[in-house]
C-alpha positions as CSV (number, residue, x, y, z in Angstrom):
1,M,36.5,162.1,64.0
2,G,34.9,163.6,67.0
3,R,36.5,165.5,69.8
4,D,36.1,162.6,72.3
5,E,37.3,159.9,69.8
6,L,40.6,158.8,69.1
7,P,41.4,156.2,66.6
8,F,41.7,153.4,68.8
9,G,38.5,154.1,70.8
10,R,36.8,156.9,72.8
11,R,38.3,159.0,75.5
12,G,38.1,157.6,78.9
13,E,38.1,153.8,77.7
14,L,40.8,151.8,79.3
15,P,43.4,150.4,76.5
16,E,44.7,146.8,76.6
17,L,47.2,146.8,79.3
18,S,50.0,145.6,77.3
19,Y,53.0,147.0,75.3
20,F,51.0,147.1,72.1
21,G,47.8,148.2,73.8
22,M,49.7,151.2,75.1
23,Q,51.4,151.9,71.8
24,A,47.8,151.8,70.1
25,S,46.5,154.1,72.9
26,W,49.2,156.8,72.3
27,G,49.3,156.2,68.3
28,V,53.1,155.7,68.9
29,T,55.5,153.6,66.9
30,K,58.8,153.4,68.6
31,H,62.4,152.1,66.9
32,M,65.8,152.8,67.9
33,G,67.2,155.8,66.0
34,G,64.2,157.8,65.0
35,P,64.0,159.4,61.7
36,G,67.8,159.5,61.0
37,A,67.9,155.9,61.2
38,T,64.7,155.4,59.0
39,Q,66.6,157.6,56.4
40,E,69.9,155.7,56.5
41,L,68.0,152.4,56.1
42,A,65.9,153.8,53.2
43,E,69.2,155.0,51.5
44,L,71.0,151.5,52.1
45,C,67.9,149.8,50.5
46,R,68.0,152.4,47.5
47,V,64.3,153.6,48.2
48,A,63.7,156.4,45.5
49,A,60.7,157.9,43.6
50,D,58.4,155.3,42.0
51,T,60.0,152.4,43.8
52,L,57.7,149.8,45.3
53,V,58.3,149.4,48.9
54,L,56.8,147.3,51.5
55,E,57.1,148.4,55.1
56,V,56.5,145.4,57.4
57,G,55.0,146.4,60.9
58,S,53.7,150.1,60.0
59,G,52.4,150.5,63.4
60,A,51.1,154.2,63.7
61,G,52.3,155.1,60.3
62,E,55.2,157.3,61.1
63,T,57.8,155.6,59.1
64,A,55.4,154.9,56.1
65,V,54.2,158.4,55.9
66,R,57.8,160.0,56.3
67,L,59.1,157.5,53.4
68,A,56.3,158.4,51.1
69,E,56.7,162.1,51.8
70,T,60.5,162.3,51.5
71,Y,60.9,159.8,48.4
72,E,57.6,159.9,46.7
73,C,57.7,156.0,46.6
74,C,54.9,153.8,46.4
75,L,54.5,152.3,49.7
76,V,52.5,149.5,51.2
77,G,52.3,149.2,54.9
78,I,51.3,146.1,56.8
79,D,50.6,145.4,60.6
80,V,49.0,142.8,62.4
81,A,47.1,145.2,64.6
82,P,44.1,146.9,63.1
83,G,44.2,149.5,65.8
84,M,47.6,150.6,65.0
85,L,46.6,151.0,61.2
86,R,43.6,153.2,62.3
87,W,46.4,155.6,63.5
88,A,48.4,155.0,60.4
89,R,45.6,155.9,57.8
90,A,44.4,159.1,59.9
91,R,47.9,160.2,59.8
92,A,48.4,159.6,56.2
93,L,45.0,161.6,55.6
94,R,46.3,164.7,57.5
95,R,49.2,165.0,55.0
96,D,49.4,166.3,51.4
97,I,51.2,163.3,50.2
98,A,51.4,162.8,46.3
99,K,51.3,159.1,46.5
100,P,49.8,158.0,49.8
101,P,50.7,154.8,51.4
102,T,48.3,151.9,51.3
103,F,47.8,149.9,54.8
104,V,46.9,146.3,55.0
105,V,46.4,144.2,58.0
106,A,48.7,141.2,57.6
107,D,51.4,139.2,59.5
108,A,54.9,139.3,58.8
109,Q,55.1,135.5,59.0
110,A,52.7,135.1,56.2
111,L,52.9,138.0,53.6
112,P,49.8,137.9,51.3
113,F,51.9,139.1,48.4
114,Q,53.3,137.3,45.4
115,D,57.0,136.5,45.0
116,G,59.3,139.1,43.7
117,C,56.7,142.1,43.6
118,F,58.5,144.7,45.9
119,D,61.7,146.7,45.1
120,A,62.7,147.0,48.8
121,V,61.2,145.6,52.0
122,L,62.0,147.7,55.3
123,C,61.3,146.7,58.7
124,E,61.9,148.8,61.9
125,S,61.7,147.3,65.6
126,V,59.3,144.7,64.3
127,T,61.1,141.1,63.8
128,A,62.1,141.4,67.5
129,F,58.6,140.6,68.2
130,V,57.9,137.9,65.7
131,P,57.6,134.2,67.1
132,D,59.3,132.8,64.1
133,K,62.0,135.4,62.9
134,S,63.5,133.0,60.4
135,L,60.1,132.4,58.7
136,A,59.3,136.2,58.8
137,V,62.8,137.3,57.3
138,S,62.3,134.4,54.5
139,E,59.0,135.9,53.9
140,Y,60.6,139.4,53.4
141,A,63.2,137.9,50.9
142,R,60.5,136.0,49.1
143,V,58.6,139.1,48.1
144,V,61.4,141.3,47.3
145,R,62.3,141.4,43.5
146,E,65.7,140.2,42.2
147,D,68.2,142.8,42.6
148,G,66.0,144.2,45.6
149,R,67.0,144.9,49.0
150,V,65.5,143.7,52.6
151,G,66.4,146.3,55.5
152,L,65.9,145.7,58.9
153,N,66.3,148.2,62.0
154,E,66.3,146.2,65.0
155,G,67.5,146.5,68.7
156,T,70.9,144.6,69.1
157,W,72.8,143.6,71.9
158,L,76.1,145.2,71.8
159,Q,77.5,143.2,74.5
160,P,76.0,140.1,76.4
161,P,73.2,141.2,78.5
162,S,72.9,140.7,82.1
163,E,70.1,138.3,83.0
164,E,68.3,141.3,85.0
165,V,68.4,143.6,81.9
166,S,67.5,140.7,79.6
167,S,64.3,140.1,81.6
168,Y,63.3,143.6,82.0
169,A,63.5,144.3,78.3
170,T,61.6,141.2,77.4
171,R,58.9,142.2,79.9
172,A,58.7,145.9,79.4
173,M,59.0,145.5,75.6
174,G,56.0,143.1,74.8
175,G,58.0,139.9,74.7
176,A,60.7,141.2,72.2
177,T,63.7,139.0,71.8
178,F,66.8,140.8,70.9
179,L,69.9,139.3,69.1
180,P,73.4,140.4,68.8
181,A,74.5,141.5,65.4
182,Q,75.7,138.1,64.1
183,G,72.3,136.8,65.2
184,W,70.4,139.2,62.8
185,R,73.0,138.8,60.2
186,A,72.5,135.1,60.2
187,L,68.7,135.5,59.5
188,L,69.4,137.4,56.4
189,E,71.8,135.0,55.1
190,R,69.6,132.0,56.0
191,A,66.9,133.8,53.8
192,G,69.4,133.6,50.7
193,L,70.3,137.3,50.9
194,A,73.7,138.4,49.9
195,D,76.2,141.4,50.4
196,I,75.0,142.0,54.0
197,V,75.8,145.4,55.1
198,V,75.6,145.7,58.9
199,A,76.0,149.0,61.1
200,T,75.6,148.9,64.7
201,R,75.9,151.7,67.3
202,G,74.8,152.5,70.9
203,I,72.1,155.2,71.9
204,S,71.4,157.1,75.1
205,A,68.2,157.3,76.7
206,V,68.1,160.8,76.2
207,R,68.9,160.7,72.5
208,Q,66.4,158.0,71.9
209,R,63.6,160.5,73.4
210,M,65.0,163.2,71.5
211,D,64.5,161.2,68.5
212,E,61.0,160.2,69.2
213,I,60.1,163.8,69.8
214,R,61.5,164.7,66.3
215,G,59.5,162.0,64.7
216,I,56.4,163.8,65.7
217,G,55.3,165.9,62.8
218,L,53.3,169.3,63.2
219,A,50.5,167.7,61.6
220,D,50.2,165.1,64.1
221,L,50.9,167.3,67.2
222,G,47.2,167.7,68.1
223,E,46.3,164.3,67.9
224,R,49.4,163.3,70.1
225,L,48.4,166.1,72.6
226,R,44.6,164.6,72.8
227,A,46.2,161.1,73.4
228,L,48.5,162.5,76.2
229,R,45.5,164.0,77.9
230,H,43.7,160.7,77.7
231,F,46.9,159.2,79.2
232,M,47.0,161.4,82.0
233,S,43.2,161.0,82.7
234,L,43.9,157.2,83.0
235,C,46.8,157.8,85.4
236,L,44.6,159.8,87.7
237,H,41.5,157.7,87.3
238,S,42.4,154.2,86.8
239,P,44.1,152.0,89.4
240,A,44.6,149.3,87.2
241,F,46.5,151.4,84.7
242,R,48.6,153.0,87.3
243,Q,49.5,149.6,88.7
244,Y,50.5,148.6,85.2
245,A,52.5,151.7,84.5
246,K,54.4,151.3,87.8
247,G,55.5,147.8,86.9
248,L,57.3,149.0,84.0
249,L,59.6,151.3,85.6
250,P,62.9,149.9,86.0
251,S,65.7,150.8,88.7
252,R,68.1,153.6,87.6
253,R,70.9,150.8,87.3
254,V,68.8,148.6,85.0
255,M,68.0,151.6,82.7
256,R,71.5,152.7,82.7
257,D,72.7,149.1,82.0
258,L,70.0,148.8,79.2
259,F,71.4,151.4,77.3
260,R,75.1,150.3,77.8
261,Q,74.2,146.8,76.5
262,L,71.3,147.5,73.9
263,G,71.9,149.4,70.8
264,L,70.4,149.7,67.3
265,G,71.5,147.7,64.3
266,L,70.9,148.2,60.7
267,Y,71.0,145.2,58.5
268,V,70.6,145.2,54.7
269,G,70.8,142.2,52.5
270,H,70.8,142.1,48.5
271,R,68.7,139.6,46.6
272,A,71.1,138.5,43.8
C-alpha cells in the first residue's frame, strides 16, 4: 500500500459523509466497553482454542484480530461494507497470527452459512443498526451449533431516553436503534435461545474514549496516524466535511444525558 493510499481510498479524497463512511475513513470500529467488554463476551460464549467463531459486523477487524490472537480460535468475520473489510484484512496481515481470521462480505440478515456450523456467534454494536433485528438474531441462532452460544454487546437504554437524546443518538450514530435490556433479551428468546445471561452497566464518555484508545494495537498505530492526518486535512480544506462534522456535535447537556441514559449490555444465549 503506497504512502498516499489508505484502505478506503487515496489521501485527499472526501469520504462518504455518513456514520459508516466516516468509520471506513478512519478505519475505526466502535463498541461500548472496548477490549474489556470483548473479552468478557468471548468468555461468556466459551471461545477457546480451535473453536469456530463467527463475528457478525467485523468492521475494521479490531475484535476479530484480538480474538484470533488471544484465543487461537478459528474466526470468520462478516461485514456488509467492503471498505471496512479492507481495513480488517490489512490489520490481520500486519499481525503474526497463528490462525488468521477470514473475512467475507455478507449481511447479518442473510448469513451465507449452513445451519449449526459455528461454536459461537459474537456481535458487537451491530444489531442496533440492522433494520430487522429479529431476523438477524434468528440468523445468528440458526448458524450456531447445538450447545453453542450467541453473544451480543449492544448499546442499551439504562433508563427511558429523553426525546432529544434519542433523536441525537439515532442521528449521530448512523440510524442506530438501541433497546432496553428487556428488548435485547426478548430478541434472543424469540430466536429460541435459552439460559439467557444479561449484564448491563453504565459508562462515562472519558472511560469510553480510553477504551477505544486501548483498543489500538501498536501494529495499527502508524495506519491510524495516517488516517488522522487525512481527517485533519479534510477539516482544513473541505467545507462540506466541516459542516457535516459540526452537525454531529451535541450540546454539553445532551452529551451528559446520553451517557446517563445509554450504557452497554452483554447478552448471551445458549442453543439447547
